[in-house]
PDB file as gemmi writes it, atoms N, CA and C in Angstrom:
CRYST1    1.000    1.000    1.000  90.00  90.00  90.00 P 1                      
ATOM      1  N   UNK A   1      66.302 -21.237  17.439  1.00  0.00           N  
ATOM      2  CA  UNK A   1      66.157 -21.553  16.099  1.00  0.00           C  
ATOM      3  C   UNK A   1      65.244 -22.902  16.018  1.00  0.00           C  
ATOM      4  N   UNK A   2      65.372 -23.776  16.872  1.00  0.00           N  
ATOM      5  CA  UNK A   2      64.525 -25.007  16.554  1.00  0.00           C  
ATOM      6  C   UNK A   2      63.117 -24.683  17.152  1.00  0.00           C  
ATOM      7  N   UNK A   3      62.830 -23.827  18.173  1.00  0.00           N  
ATOM      8  CA  UNK A   3      61.452 -23.487  18.089  1.00  0.00           C  
ATOM      9  C   UNK A   3      60.738 -22.767  16.988  1.00  0.00           C  
ATOM     10  N   UNK A   4      61.624 -21.904  16.516  1.00  0.00           N  
ATOM     11  CA  UNK A   4      61.088 -21.063  15.216  1.00  0.00           C  
ATOM     12  C   UNK A   4      60.788 -22.122  14.063  1.00  0.00           C  
ATOM     13  N   UNK A   5      61.676 -23.039  13.841  1.00  0.00           N  
ATOM     14  CA  UNK A   5      61.488 -24.145  12.827  1.00  0.00           C  
ATOM     15  C   UNK A   5      60.237 -24.981  13.124  1.00  0.00           C  
ATOM     16  N   UNK A   6      60.140 -25.328  14.270  1.00  0.00           N  
ATOM     17  CA  UNK A   6      58.901 -26.093  14.663  1.00  0.00           C  
ATOM     18  C   UNK A   6      57.653 -25.434  14.574  1.00  0.00           C  
ATOM     19  N   UNK A   7      57.601 -24.234  15.033  1.00  0.00           N  
ATOM     20  CA  UNK A   7      56.565 -23.272  14.933  1.00  0.00           C  
ATOM     21  C   UNK A   7      56.030 -22.897  13.621  1.00  0.00           C  
ATOM     22  N   UNK A   8      56.821 -22.501  12.726  1.00  0.00           N  
ATOM     23  CA  UNK A   8      56.498 -21.887  11.475  1.00  0.00           C  
ATOM     24  C   UNK A   8      56.750 -22.627  10.217  1.00  0.00           C  
ATOM     25  N   UNK A   9      57.633 -23.818  10.283  1.00  0.00           N  
ATOM     26  CA  UNK A   9      57.939 -24.354   8.991  1.00  0.00           C  
ATOM     27  C   UNK A   9      57.601 -25.942   9.237  1.00  0.00           C  
ATOM     28  N   UNK A  10      57.301 -26.563   8.093  1.00  0.00           N  
ATOM     29  CA  UNK A  10      56.886 -27.904   8.086  1.00  0.00           C  
ATOM     30  C   UNK A  10      58.158 -28.783   8.507  1.00  0.00           C  
ATOM     31  N   UNK A  11      57.851 -29.259   9.719  1.00  0.00           N  
ATOM     32  CA  UNK A  11      59.209 -30.200  10.015  1.00  0.00           C  
ATOM     33  C   UNK A  11      59.437 -31.478   9.225  1.00  0.00           C  
ATOM     34  N   UNK A  12      58.472 -31.827   8.386  1.00  0.00           N  
ATOM     35  CA  UNK A  12      58.899 -32.901   7.471  1.00  0.00           C  
ATOM     36  C   UNK A  12      59.815 -32.355   6.149  1.00  0.00           C  
ATOM     37  N   UNK A  13      59.890 -31.139   6.203  1.00  0.00           N  
ATOM     38  CA  UNK A  13      60.763 -30.493   5.116  1.00  0.00           C  
ATOM     39  C   UNK A  13      61.937 -29.939   5.582  1.00  0.00           C  
ATOM     40  N   UNK A  14      62.050 -29.355   6.756  1.00  0.00           N  
ATOM     41  CA  UNK A  14      63.152 -28.641   7.277  1.00  0.00           C  
ATOM     42  C   UNK A  14      63.664 -29.504   8.741  1.00  0.00           C  
ATOM     43  N   UNK A  15      64.911 -29.656   8.898  1.00  0.00           N  
ATOM     44  CA  UNK A  15      65.422 -30.182  10.253  1.00  0.00           C  
ATOM     45  C   UNK A  15      66.659 -29.377  10.569  1.00  0.00           C  
ATOM     46  N   UNK A  16      66.454 -28.829  11.870  1.00  0.00           N  
ATOM     47  CA  UNK A  16      67.656 -28.247  12.534  1.00  0.00           C  
ATOM     48  C   UNK A  16      68.316 -29.118  13.379  1.00  0.00           C  
ATOM     49  N   UNK A  17      69.688 -29.148  13.197  1.00  0.00           N  
ATOM     50  CA  UNK A  17      70.560 -30.033  14.036  1.00  0.00           C  
ATOM     51  C   UNK A  17      71.467 -29.208  14.502  1.00  0.00           C  
ATOM     52  N   UNK A  18      71.637 -29.151  15.850  1.00  0.00           N  
ATOM     53  CA  UNK A  18      72.783 -28.434  16.447  1.00  0.00           C  
ATOM     54  C   UNK A  18      73.770 -29.262  17.169  1.00  0.00           C  
ATOM     55  N   UNK A  19      74.871 -28.916  17.174  1.00  0.00           N  
ATOM     56  CA  UNK A  19      75.977 -29.669  17.782  1.00  0.00           C  
ATOM     57  C   UNK A  19      77.294 -28.996  17.313  1.00  0.00           C  
ATOM     58  N   UNK A  20      78.372 -29.816  18.116  1.00  0.00           N  
ATOM     59  CA  UNK A  20      79.749 -29.048  17.792  1.00  0.00           C  
ATOM     60  C   UNK A  20      80.453 -30.046  16.572  1.00  0.00           C  
ATOM     61  N   UNK A  21      81.640 -29.879  16.600  1.00  0.00           N  
ATOM     62  CA  UNK A  21      82.403 -30.400  15.480  1.00  0.00           C  
ATOM     63  C   UNK A  21      82.127 -31.876  15.170  1.00  0.00           C  
ATOM     64  N   UNK A  22      82.072 -32.772  16.033  1.00  0.00           N  
ATOM     65  CA  UNK A  22      81.844 -34.171  15.794  1.00  0.00           C  
ATOM     66  C   UNK A  22      80.634 -34.320  15.024  1.00  0.00           C  
ATOM     67  N   UNK A  23      79.426 -33.651  15.595  1.00  0.00           N  
ATOM     68  CA  UNK A  23      78.001 -33.716  14.845  1.00  0.00           C  
ATOM     69  C   UNK A  23      78.177 -33.160  13.486  1.00  0.00           C  
ATOM     70  N   UNK A  24      78.799 -31.979  13.216  1.00  0.00           N  
ATOM     71  CA  UNK A  24      78.849 -31.546  12.039  1.00  0.00           C  
ATOM     72  C   UNK A  24      79.764 -32.458  10.950  1.00  0.00           C  
ATOM     73  N   UNK A  25      80.690 -32.991  11.489  1.00  0.00           N  
ATOM     74  CA  UNK A  25      81.457 -33.955  10.631  1.00  0.00           C  
ATOM     75  C   UNK A  25      80.856 -35.025  10.263  1.00  0.00           C  
ATOM     76  N   UNK A  26      79.975 -35.677  11.048  1.00  0.00           N  
ATOM     77  CA  UNK A  26      78.855 -36.790  10.585  1.00  0.00           C  
ATOM     78  C   UNK A  26      77.951 -36.292   9.604  1.00  0.00           C  
ATOM     79  N   UNK A  27      77.276 -35.160   9.954  1.00  0.00           N  
ATOM     80  CA  UNK A  27      76.141 -34.682   9.168  1.00  0.00           C  
ATOM     81  C   UNK A  27      76.665 -34.378   7.803  1.00  0.00           C  
ATOM     82  N   UNK A  28      77.672 -33.761   7.386  1.00  0.00           N  
ATOM     83  CA  UNK A  28      78.175 -33.405   6.159  1.00  0.00           C  
ATOM     84  C   UNK A  28      78.436 -34.733   5.305  1.00  0.00           C  
ATOM     85  N   UNK A  29      78.661 -35.851   5.917  1.00  0.00           N  
ATOM     86  CA  UNK A  29      78.840 -36.898   4.965  1.00  0.00           C  
ATOM     87  C   UNK A  29      77.560 -37.476   4.466  1.00  0.00           C  
ATOM     88  N   UNK A  30      76.457 -37.181   5.046  1.00  0.00           N  
ATOM     89  CA  UNK A  30      75.215 -37.641   4.599  1.00  0.00           C  
ATOM     90  C   UNK A  30      74.619 -36.966   3.220  1.00  0.00           C  
ATOM     91  N   UNK A  31      73.762 -37.634   2.680  1.00  0.00           N  
ATOM     92  CA  UNK A  31      73.280 -37.339   1.450  1.00  0.00           C  
ATOM     93  C   UNK A  31      71.875 -36.513   1.654  1.00  0.00           C  
ATOM     94  N   UNK A  32      72.055 -35.389   2.010  1.00  0.00           N  
ATOM     95  CA  UNK A  32      70.907 -34.383   2.154  1.00  0.00           C  
ATOM     96  C   UNK A  32      70.614 -33.665   0.749  1.00  0.00           C  
ATOM     97  N   UNK A  33      69.405 -33.187   0.611  1.00  0.00           N  
ATOM     98  CA  UNK A  33      68.954 -32.274  -0.569  1.00  0.00           C  
ATOM     99  C   UNK A  33      69.842 -31.054  -0.697  1.00  0.00           C  
ATOM    100  N   UNK A  34      70.055 -30.458   0.480  1.00  0.00           N  
ATOM    101  CA  UNK A  34      70.602 -29.121   0.680  1.00  0.00           C  
ATOM    102  C   UNK A  34      71.200 -28.916   1.895  1.00  0.00           C  
ATOM    103  N   UNK A  35      72.502 -28.266   2.062  1.00  0.00           N  
ATOM    104  CA  UNK A  35      73.119 -27.883   3.428  1.00  0.00           C  
ATOM    105  C   UNK A  35      73.236 -26.534   3.482  1.00  0.00           C  
ATOM    106  N   UNK A  36      72.579 -25.910   4.575  1.00  0.00           N  
ATOM    107  CA  UNK A  36      72.699 -24.341   4.748  1.00  0.00           C  
ATOM    108  C   UNK A  36      73.591 -24.199   5.903  1.00  0.00           C  
ATOM    109  N   UNK A  37      74.639 -23.413   5.708  1.00  0.00           N  
ATOM    110  CA  UNK A  37      75.797 -23.150   6.812  1.00  0.00           C  
ATOM    111  C   UNK A  37      76.127 -21.850   7.062  1.00  0.00           C  
ATOM    112  N   UNK A  38      76.065 -21.573   8.400  1.00  0.00           N  
ATOM    113  CA  UNK A  38      76.510 -20.282   8.793  1.00  0.00           C  
ATOM    114  C   UNK A  38      77.764 -20.349   9.630  1.00  0.00           C  
ATOM    115  N   UNK A  39      78.782 -19.787   9.417  1.00  0.00           N  
ATOM    116  CA  UNK A  39      79.906 -19.961  10.329  1.00  0.00           C  
ATOM    117  C   UNK A  39      81.203 -19.269   9.656  1.00  0.00           C  
ATOM    118  N   UNK A  40      82.337 -19.785   9.821  1.00  0.00           N  
ATOM    119  CA  UNK A  40      83.580 -19.014   9.406  1.00  0.00           C  
ATOM    120  C   UNK A  40      83.999 -19.615   8.074  1.00  0.00           C  
ATOM    121  N   UNK A  41      84.646 -18.822   7.349  1.00  0.00           N  
ATOM    122  CA  UNK A  41      85.275 -19.194   6.025  1.00  0.00           C  
ATOM    123  C   UNK A  41      85.991 -20.576   6.235  1.00  0.00           C  
ATOM    124  N   UNK A  42      86.865 -20.687   7.174  1.00  0.00           N  
ATOM    125  CA  UNK A  42      87.600 -21.810   7.417  1.00  0.00           C  
ATOM    126  C   UNK A  42      86.751 -23.035   7.579  1.00  0.00           C  
ATOM    127  N   UNK A  43      85.781 -23.051   8.354  1.00  0.00           N  
ATOM    128  CA  UNK A  43      84.726 -24.148   8.350  1.00  0.00           C  
ATOM    129  C   UNK A  43      83.958 -24.343   7.236  1.00  0.00           C  
ATOM    130  N   UNK A  44      83.571 -23.376   6.610  1.00  0.00           N  
ATOM    131  CA  UNK A  44      82.729 -23.578   5.346  1.00  0.00           C  
ATOM    132  C   UNK A  44      83.605 -24.261   4.373  1.00  0.00           C  
ATOM    133  N   UNK A  45      84.754 -24.031   4.244  1.00  0.00           N  
ATOM    134  CA  UNK A  45      85.568 -24.982   3.370  1.00  0.00           C  
ATOM    135  C   UNK A  45      85.548 -26.364   3.706  1.00  0.00           C  
ATOM    136  N   UNK A  46      85.585 -26.657   4.985  1.00  0.00           N  
ATOM    137  CA  UNK A  46      85.391 -28.124   5.344  1.00  0.00           C  
ATOM    138  C   UNK A  46      83.914 -28.639   5.006  1.00  0.00           C  
ATOM    139  N   UNK A  47      82.916 -27.903   5.132  1.00  0.00           N  
ATOM    140  CA  UNK A  47      81.692 -28.295   4.926  1.00  0.00           C  
ATOM    141  C   UNK A  47      81.452 -28.553   3.305  1.00  0.00           C  
ATOM    142  N   UNK A  48      81.947 -27.590   2.497  1.00  0.00           N  
ATOM    143  CA  UNK A  48      81.842 -27.670   1.076  1.00  0.00           C  
ATOM    144  C   UNK A  48      82.585 -28.802   0.625  1.00  0.00           C  
ATOM    145  N   UNK A  49      83.694 -29.075   1.099  1.00  0.00           N  
ATOM    146  CA  UNK A  49      84.654 -30.281   0.797  1.00  0.00           C  
ATOM    147  C   UNK A  49      83.840 -31.567   0.868  1.00  0.00           C  
ATOM    148  N   UNK A  50      83.219 -31.682   2.110  1.00  0.00           N  
ATOM    149  CA  UNK A  50      82.760 -32.940   2.584  1.00  0.00           C  
ATOM    150  C   UNK A  50      81.343 -33.153   1.916  1.00  0.00           C  
ATOM    151  N   UNK A  51      80.665 -32.134   1.715  1.00  0.00           N  
ATOM    152  CA  UNK A  51      79.328 -32.042   0.782  1.00  0.00           C  
ATOM    153  C   UNK A  51      79.657 -32.276  -0.444  1.00  0.00           C  
ATOM    154  N   UNK A  52      80.610 -31.964  -1.008  1.00  0.00           N  
ATOM    155  CA  UNK A  52      81.066 -32.104  -2.494  1.00  0.00           C  
ATOM    156  C   UNK A  52      81.142 -33.667  -2.813  1.00  0.00           C  
ATOM    157  N   UNK A  53      81.684 -34.429  -2.037  1.00  0.00           N  
ATOM    158  CA  UNK A  53      81.710 -35.850  -2.040  1.00  0.00           C  
ATOM    159  C   UNK A  53      80.517 -36.569  -2.357  1.00  0.00           C  
ATOM    160  N   UNK A  54      79.423 -35.907  -1.939  1.00  0.00           N  
ATOM    161  CA  UNK A  54      78.055 -36.557  -2.169  1.00  0.00           C  
ATOM    162  C   UNK A  54      77.163 -35.664  -3.406  1.00  0.00           C  
ATOM    163  N   UNK A  55      77.927 -34.532  -3.709  1.00  0.00           N  
ATOM    164  CA  UNK A  55      77.342 -33.602  -4.640  1.00  0.00           C  
ATOM    165  C   UNK A  55      76.032 -32.936  -3.982  1.00  0.00           C  
ATOM    166  N   UNK A  56      76.028 -32.696  -2.774  1.00  0.00           N  
ATOM    167  CA  UNK A  56      75.005 -31.977  -2.144  1.00  0.00           C  
ATOM    168  C   UNK A  56      75.468 -30.385  -2.268  1.00  0.00           C  
ATOM    169  N   UNK A  57      74.285 -29.841  -2.762  1.00  0.00           N  
ATOM    170  CA  UNK A  57      74.430 -28.416  -2.786  1.00  0.00           C  
ATOM    171  C   UNK A  57      74.383 -27.518  -1.506  1.00  0.00           C  
ATOM    172  N   UNK A  58      75.210 -26.495  -1.416  1.00  0.00           N  
ATOM    173  CA  UNK A  58      75.289 -25.852  -0.019  1.00  0.00           C  
ATOM    174  C   UNK A  58      74.845 -24.283  -0.384  1.00  0.00           C  
ATOM    175  N   UNK A  59      74.403 -23.717   0.659  1.00  0.00           N  
ATOM    176  CA  UNK A  59      74.224 -22.240   0.952  1.00  0.00           C  
ATOM    177  C   UNK A  59      75.097 -21.847   2.056  1.00  0.00           C  
ATOM    178  N   UNK A  60      75.866 -20.875   1.908  1.00  0.00           N  
ATOM    179  CA  UNK A  60      76.904 -20.297   2.898  1.00  0.00           C  
ATOM    180  C   UNK A  60      76.826 -18.901   3.412  1.00  0.00           C  
ATOM    181  N   UNK A  61      76.808 -18.732   4.667  1.00  0.00           N  
ATOM    182  CA  UNK A  61      76.925 -17.295   5.088  1.00  0.00           C  
ATOM    183  C   UNK A  61      78.142 -17.396   5.993  1.00  0.00           C  
ATOM    184  N   UNK A  62      79.143 -16.859   5.547  1.00  0.00           N  
ATOM    185  CA  UNK A  62      80.545 -17.055   6.208  1.00  0.00           C  
ATOM    186  C   UNK A  62      80.993 -15.937   6.925  1.00  0.00           C  
ATOM    187  N   UNK A  63      80.112 -15.374   7.758  1.00  0.00           N  
ATOM    188  CA  UNK A  63      80.470 -14.397   8.736  1.00  0.00           C  
ATOM    189  C   UNK A  63      81.538 -13.280   8.364  1.00  0.00           C  
ATOM    190  N   UNK A  64      81.196 -12.634   7.502  1.00  0.00           N  
ATOM    191  CA  UNK A  64      81.886 -11.467   7.118  1.00  0.00           C  
ATOM    192  C   UNK A  64      81.993 -10.459   8.213  1.00  0.00           C  
ATOM    193  N   UNK A  65      83.018  -9.601   8.266  1.00  0.00           N  
ATOM    194  CA  UNK A  65      83.160  -8.609   9.428  1.00  0.00           C  
ATOM    195  C   UNK A  65      82.426  -7.294   8.891  1.00  0.00           C  
ATOM    196  N   UNK A  66      81.491  -6.894   9.756  1.00  0.00           N  
ATOM    197  CA  UNK A  66      80.670  -5.568   9.337  1.00  0.00           C  
ATOM    198  C   UNK A  66      80.899  -4.621  10.322  1.00  0.00           C  
ATOM    199  N   UNK A  67      81.604  -3.400   9.663  1.00  0.00           N  
ATOM    200  CA  UNK A  67      81.844  -2.235  10.347  1.00  0.00           C  
ATOM    201  C   UNK A  67      80.756  -1.221  10.496  1.00  0.00           C  
ATOM    202  N   UNK A  68      80.619  -0.531  11.571  1.00  0.00           N  
ATOM    203  CA  UNK A  68      79.626   0.627  11.693  1.00  0.00           C  
ATOM    204  C   UNK A  68      80.629   1.889  11.597  1.00  0.00           C  
ATOM    205  N   UNK A  69      80.147   2.635  10.742  1.00  0.00           N  
ATOM    206  CA  UNK A  69      80.938   3.878  10.331  1.00  0.00           C  
ATOM    207  C   UNK A  69      80.246   5.258  10.952  1.00  0.00           C  
ATOM    208  N   UNK A  70      80.873   5.828  11.881  1.00  0.00           N  
ATOM    209  CA  UNK A  70      80.283   7.039  12.548  1.00  0.00           C  
ATOM    210  C   UNK A  70      81.269   8.202  11.841  1.00  0.00           C  
ATOM    211  N   UNK A  71      80.671   9.030  11.014  1.00  0.00           N  
ATOM    212  CA  UNK A  71      81.548  10.168  10.449  1.00  0.00           C  
ATOM    213  C   UNK A  71      81.228  11.491  11.247  1.00  0.00           C  
ATOM    214  N   UNK A  72      81.935  12.738  10.652  1.00  0.00           N  
ATOM    215  CA  UNK A  72      81.880  13.909  11.383  1.00  0.00           C  
ATOM    216  C   UNK A  72      80.612  14.307  11.438  1.00  0.00           C  
ATOM    217  N   UNK A  73      79.605  14.254  10.594  1.00  0.00           N  
ATOM    218  CA  UNK A  73      78.287  14.817  10.583  1.00  0.00           C  
ATOM    219  C   UNK A  73      77.220  13.874  11.170  1.00  0.00           C  
ATOM    220  N   UNK A  74      77.545  12.672  11.753  1.00  0.00           N  
ATOM    221  CA  UNK A  74      76.723  11.900  12.415  1.00  0.00           C  
ATOM    222  C   UNK A  74      75.859  12.331  13.677  1.00  0.00           C  
ATOM    223  N   UNK A  75      74.755  11.993  13.806  1.00  0.00           N  
ATOM    224  CA  UNK A  75      74.047  12.332  15.149  1.00  0.00           C  
ATOM    225  C   UNK A  75      74.516  10.953  16.129  1.00  0.00           C  
ATOM    226  N   UNK A  76      75.438  11.222  17.054  1.00  0.00           N  
ATOM    227  CA  UNK A  76      75.773  10.241  17.840  1.00  0.00           C  
ATOM    228  C   UNK A  76      74.720   9.288  18.435  1.00  0.00           C  
ATOM    229  N   UNK A  77      73.699  10.074  18.928  1.00  0.00           N  
ATOM    230  CA  UNK A  77      72.513   9.165  19.638  1.00  0.00           C  
ATOM    231  C   UNK A  77      71.857   8.249  18.528  1.00  0.00           C  
ATOM    232  N   UNK A  78      71.591   8.772  17.351  1.00  0.00           N  
ATOM    233  CA  UNK A  78      70.907   8.094  16.288  1.00  0.00           C  
ATOM    234  C   UNK A  78      71.951   6.920  15.960  1.00  0.00           C  
ATOM    235  N   UNK A  79      73.129   7.144  15.831  1.00  0.00           N  
ATOM    236  CA  UNK A  79      74.186   6.249  15.365  1.00  0.00           C  
ATOM    237  C   UNK A  79      74.240   5.142  16.403  1.00  0.00           C  
ATOM    238  N   UNK A  80      74.324   5.604  17.684  1.00  0.00           N  
ATOM    239  CA  UNK A  80      74.054   4.602  18.769  1.00  0.00           C  
ATOM    240  C   UNK A  80      73.055   3.614  18.794  1.00  0.00           C  
ATOM    241  N   UNK A  81      71.756   4.203  18.502  1.00  0.00           N  
ATOM    242  CA  UNK A  81      70.518   3.453  18.409  1.00  0.00           C  
ATOM    243  C   UNK A  81      70.777   2.382  17.189  1.00  0.00           C  
ATOM    244  N   UNK A  82      71.206   2.743  16.150  1.00  0.00           N  
ATOM    245  CA  UNK A  82      71.107   1.902  15.003  1.00  0.00           C  
ATOM    246  C   UNK A  82      72.256   0.823  15.122  1.00  0.00           C  
ATOM    247  N   UNK A  83      73.571   1.235  15.902  1.00  0.00           N  
ATOM    248  CA  UNK A  83      74.501   0.321  16.077  1.00  0.00           C  
ATOM    249  C   UNK A  83      74.031  -0.776  17.075  1.00  0.00           C  
ATOM    250  N   UNK A  84      73.353  -0.241  18.105  1.00  0.00           N  
ATOM    251  CA  UNK A  84      72.775  -1.393  19.080  1.00  0.00           C  
ATOM    252  C   UNK A  84      71.604  -2.174  18.493  1.00  0.00           C  
ATOM    253  N   UNK A  85      70.870  -1.483  17.744  1.00  0.00           N  
ATOM    254  CA  UNK A  85      69.787  -2.279  17.056  1.00  0.00           C  
ATOM    255  C   UNK A  85      70.162  -3.456  16.269  1.00  0.00           C  
ATOM    256  N   UNK A  86      71.244  -3.113  15.568  1.00  0.00           N  
ATOM    257  CA  UNK A  86      71.971  -4.098  14.753  1.00  0.00           C  
ATOM    258  C   UNK A  86      72.704  -5.163  15.436  1.00  0.00           C  
ATOM    259  N   UNK A  87      73.339  -4.703  16.643  1.00  0.00           N  
ATOM    260  CA  UNK A  87      74.164  -5.687  17.402  1.00  0.00           C  
ATOM    261  C   UNK A  87      73.417  -6.572  18.471  1.00  0.00           C  
ATOM    262  N   UNK A  88      72.387  -6.083  19.199  1.00  0.00           N  
ATOM    263  CA  UNK A  88      71.894  -6.750  20.244  1.00  0.00           C  
ATOM    264  C   UNK A  88      70.843  -7.901  19.932  1.00  0.00           C  
ATOM    265  N   UNK A  89      70.111  -7.987  18.773  1.00  0.00           N  
ATOM    266  CA  UNK A  89      69.219  -9.235  18.639  1.00  0.00           C  
ATOM    267  C   UNK A  89      70.134 -10.349  18.582  1.00  0.00           C  
ATOM    268  N   UNK A  90      69.505 -11.486  19.189  1.00  0.00           N  
ATOM    269  CA  UNK A  90      70.264 -12.727  19.503  1.00  0.00           C  
ATOM    270  C   UNK A  90      71.766 -12.630  19.796  1.00  0.00           C  
ATOM    271  N   UNK A  91      72.067 -11.821  20.674  1.00  0.00           N  
ATOM    272  CA  UNK A  91      73.148 -11.510  21.343  1.00  0.00           C  
ATOM    273  C   UNK A  91      74.367 -11.173  20.237  1.00  0.00           C  
ATOM    274  N   UNK A  92      74.002 -10.574  19.203  1.00  0.00           N  
ATOM    275  CA  UNK A  92      74.950 -10.179  18.189  1.00  0.00           C  
ATOM    276  C   UNK A  92      75.122 -11.384  17.253  1.00  0.00           C  
ATOM    277  N   UNK A  93      74.538 -12.341  17.279  1.00  0.00           N  
ATOM    278  CA  UNK A  93      74.690 -13.591  16.230  1.00  0.00           C  
ATOM    279  C   UNK A  93      73.668 -13.376  15.176  1.00  0.00           C  
ATOM    280  N   UNK A  94      73.786 -12.301  14.448  1.00  0.00           N  
ATOM    281  CA  UNK A  94      73.067 -11.943  13.236  1.00  0.00           C  
ATOM    282  C   UNK A  94      74.068 -11.635  12.143  1.00  0.00           C  
ATOM    283  N   UNK A  95      73.921 -11.956  10.964  1.00  0.00           N  
ATOM    284  CA  UNK A  95      74.827 -11.941   9.904  1.00  0.00           C  
ATOM    285  C   UNK A  95      75.185 -10.353   9.520  1.00  0.00           C  
ATOM    286  N   UNK A  96      74.299  -9.498   9.860  1.00  0.00           N  
ATOM    287  CA  UNK A  96      74.545  -8.045   9.658  1.00  0.00           C  
ATOM    288  C   UNK A  96      74.934  -7.390  11.000  1.00  0.00           C  
ATOM    289  N   UNK A  97      75.094  -7.984  12.078  1.00  0.00           N  
ATOM    290  CA  UNK A  97      75.571  -7.469  13.324  1.00  0.00           C  
ATOM    291  C   UNK A  97      76.902  -6.621  13.090  1.00  0.00           C  
ATOM    292  N   UNK A  98      77.052  -5.510  13.422  1.00  0.00           N  
ATOM    293  CA  UNK A  98      78.234  -4.746  13.459  1.00  0.00           C  
ATOM    294  C   UNK A  98      79.497  -5.383  14.352  1.00  0.00           C  
ATOM    295  N   UNK A  99      80.635  -5.519  13.809  1.00  0.00           N  
ATOM    296  CA  UNK A  99      81.674  -6.188  14.602  1.00  0.00           C  
ATOM    297  C   UNK A  99      82.658  -5.221  15.191  1.00  0.00           C  
ATOM    298  N   UNK A 100      82.631  -4.101  14.490  1.00  0.00           N  
ATOM    299  CA  UNK A 100      83.445  -3.175  15.027  1.00  0.00           C  
ATOM    300  C   UNK A 100      82.887  -1.611  14.699  1.00  0.00           C  
ATOM    301  N   UNK A 101      83.503  -0.594  15.365  1.00  0.00           N  
ATOM    302  CA  UNK A 101      82.878   0.869  14.815  1.00  0.00           C  
ATOM    303  C   UNK A 101      84.266   1.586  14.501  1.00  0.00           C  
ATOM    304  N   UNK A 102      84.125   2.126  13.238  1.00  0.00           N  
ATOM    305  CA  UNK A 102      85.046   2.996  12.838  1.00  0.00           C  
ATOM    306  C   UNK A 102      84.532   4.483  13.085  1.00  0.00           C  
ATOM    307  N   UNK A 103      85.066   5.130  13.993  1.00  0.00           N  
ATOM    308  CA  UNK A 103      84.489   6.549  14.426  1.00  0.00           C  
ATOM    309  C   UNK A 103      85.524   7.647  14.072  1.00  0.00           C  
ATOM    310  N   UNK A 104      84.932   8.689  13.680  1.00  0.00           N  
ATOM    311  CA  UNK A 104      85.922   9.901  13.604  1.00  0.00           C  
ATOM    312  C   UNK A 104      86.249  10.418  14.949  1.00  0.00           C  
ATOM    313  N   UNK A 105      87.374  10.837  15.175  1.00  0.00           N  
ATOM    314  CA  UNK A 105      87.918  11.113  16.491  1.00  0.00           C  
ATOM    315  C   UNK A 105      87.071  12.259  17.126  1.00  0.00           C  
ATOM    316  N   UNK A 106      86.294  13.115  16.192  1.00  0.00           N  
ATOM    317  CA  UNK A 106      85.503  14.248  17.044  1.00  0.00           C  
ATOM    318  C   UNK A 106      84.484  13.885  17.541  1.00  0.00           C  
ATOM    319  N   UNK A 107      83.869  12.338  17.181  1.00  0.00           N  
ATOM    320  CA  UNK A 107      82.612  11.851  17.571  1.00  0.00           C  
ATOM    321  C   UNK A 107      82.754  10.963  18.604  1.00  0.00           C  
ATOM    322  N   UNK A 108      84.011  10.704  18.916  1.00  0.00           N  
ATOM    323  CA  UNK A 108      84.262   9.399  19.726  1.00  0.00           C  
ATOM    324  C   UNK A 108      83.539   9.504  21.181  1.00  0.00           C  
ATOM    325  N   UNK A 109      83.988  10.662  21.871  1.00  0.00           N  
ATOM    326  CA  UNK A 109      83.375  11.045  23.221  1.00  0.00           C  
ATOM    327  C   UNK A 109      81.800  11.088  23.329  1.00  0.00           C  
ATOM    328  N   UNK A 110      81.103  11.601  22.249  1.00  0.00           N  
ATOM    329  CA  UNK A 110      79.676  11.662  22.296  1.00  0.00           C  
ATOM    330  C   UNK A 110      79.128  10.240  21.952  1.00  0.00           C  
ATOM    331  N   UNK A 111      79.634   9.424  20.897  1.00  0.00           N  
ATOM    332  CA  UNK A 111      79.412   8.237  20.631  1.00  0.00           C  
ATOM    333  C   UNK A 111      79.513   7.244  21.847  1.00  0.00           C  
ATOM    334  N   UNK A 112      80.548   7.245  22.384  1.00  0.00           N  
ATOM    335  CA  UNK A 112      80.653   6.335  23.592  1.00  0.00           C  
ATOM    336  C   UNK A 112      79.621   6.595  24.674  1.00  0.00           C  
ATOM    337  N   UNK A 113      79.423   8.026  24.879  1.00  0.00           N  
ATOM    338  CA  UNK A 113      78.285   8.373  26.053  1.00  0.00           C  
ATOM    339  C   UNK A 113      77.039   7.840  25.549  1.00  0.00           C  
ATOM    340  N   UNK A 114      76.653   7.972  24.049  1.00  0.00           N  
ATOM    341  CA  UNK A 114      75.487   7.733  23.658  1.00  0.00           C  
ATOM    342  C   UNK A 114      75.195   6.045  23.638  1.00  0.00           C  
ATOM    343  N   UNK A 115      76.228   5.413  23.389  1.00  0.00           N  
ATOM    344  CA  UNK A 115      76.305   3.841  23.338  1.00  0.00           C  
ATOM    345  C   UNK A 115      75.961   3.493  24.823  1.00  0.00           C  
ATOM    346  N   UNK A 116      76.620   4.033  25.677  1.00  0.00           N  
ATOM    347  CA  UNK A 116      76.432   3.567  27.285  1.00  0.00           C  
ATOM    348  C   UNK A 116      74.970   4.018  27.617  1.00  0.00           C  
ATOM    349  N   UNK A 117      74.663   5.107  27.213  1.00  0.00           N  
ATOM    350  CA  UNK A 117      73.238   5.438  27.640  1.00  0.00           C  
ATOM    351  C   UNK A 117      72.159   4.696  27.079  1.00  0.00           C  
ATOM    352  N   UNK A 118      72.327   4.622  25.652  1.00  0.00           N  
ATOM    353  CA  UNK A 118      71.139   3.819  24.976  1.00  0.00           C  
ATOM    354  C   UNK A 118      71.216   2.198  25.341  1.00  0.00           C  
ATOM    355  N   UNK A 119      72.297   1.744  25.707  1.00  0.00           N  
ATOM    356  CA  UNK A 119      72.343   0.438  25.921  1.00  0.00           C  
ATOM    357  C   UNK A 119      71.587   0.167  27.315  1.00  0.00           C  
TER     358      UNK A 119                                                      
END                                                                             
């Protein structure tokens, strides 16, 4: 992420800060123009509460769970390709990354074989 920002965005306008809880706790007490947060709903509430003390606007992506659904008429190989395409970029750390698969029992064996083969 830092390389992307440095390469494509004006660093005088955008700053990426990475760190664990202690870094985040300190950052959200500062008077930024805007905070963009990606993470859990639980942590998002903490960020919003702390940012609210300084009236800092926030943008949140709170990690909803995204199922992939494979129904009776689906092509197992095509479904496997699409599932893996959604899951594999950045090791699954993409907001649209499927977190689990709901598969019709008649498709299970073929889908599992296709996922293994395509992977």
